[in-house]
N, C-alpha and C positions, 0 to 999 in steps of 0.2 A: 784844807785845800778844797776849792770848789771844783766840781766836775765841769768839763767844758760846756755842756748844755746849760747847766744852771748859770754858769758866767755869762753865756749869750743872753739868756733871758734877763739877767741882772743889768747888763750894760745897755741892752736894747731900751729899757725903760718905756715899754709900749704901754699906751693907755688902754683902758677897758674896751673901748670900741674897736681898736686895732687888734686886740687879741681875740675879740669875738669874731671879726671878719677872718683872721688868720685860721681860727678853729674851723669856721664854716667852709673855708676854701680847702683846707686840708682834709676835711671830711669828704666834700664833694669831689676832690681831685685825687683823693688816696694817696697823700704825701706820706712819706716815711718820716721818722723821727728826724732824720738827717735833712730830708727836703723841708721840713717845717722849719728847722733852724737856719737852714740857708736862706729862706725867704726873710726870716727875722733879721739875719745879717745884712741882707741887701737893703732892707726897709731901714735899718739903723744907718746904713751909708747915705741913704736918700734923705733922711732926716738931718743928717750932719751937713750934707750939701745945702739944705734949706736953712741951716744955722738954728734948728729947732731942737730943744733938749730931749723931747720925748718922741717916740714913734707914734704916728698917728694912722687913722684908717687910710688916708690918702697914700702914706708910704707903703702900706701893706699891699693896697690895690695895685700901686705902680709895680712893686716887686713880684706879685703874682702875674701881672700882664707880661713881665719879661719871661717868667717861667712858661706861660702859655706859648709865647712867641718862639721861645727856645724849642719847645716840643714840637711846633709846627714846622720850624726849620729842619729838625733832625728827620722828621717824617717825610719831608720832601727831597731830602738828600739821597 
């Protein structure tokens, strides 16, 4: 049986450029492992909406932008 995080990474099918961007964002923004995988799940959904089989940099960038926006909204509340 796969652990949930391994399954997310397997299903996401992110290309190298996407994973590199995610690693860079995770480092700069101090994502937890849970936060990292949440970004990956959102990016997978965005790729699905674009009808693209693999997650690309653009999907990671968009998912990270939602995370940033969410943090700003929480701070403003």
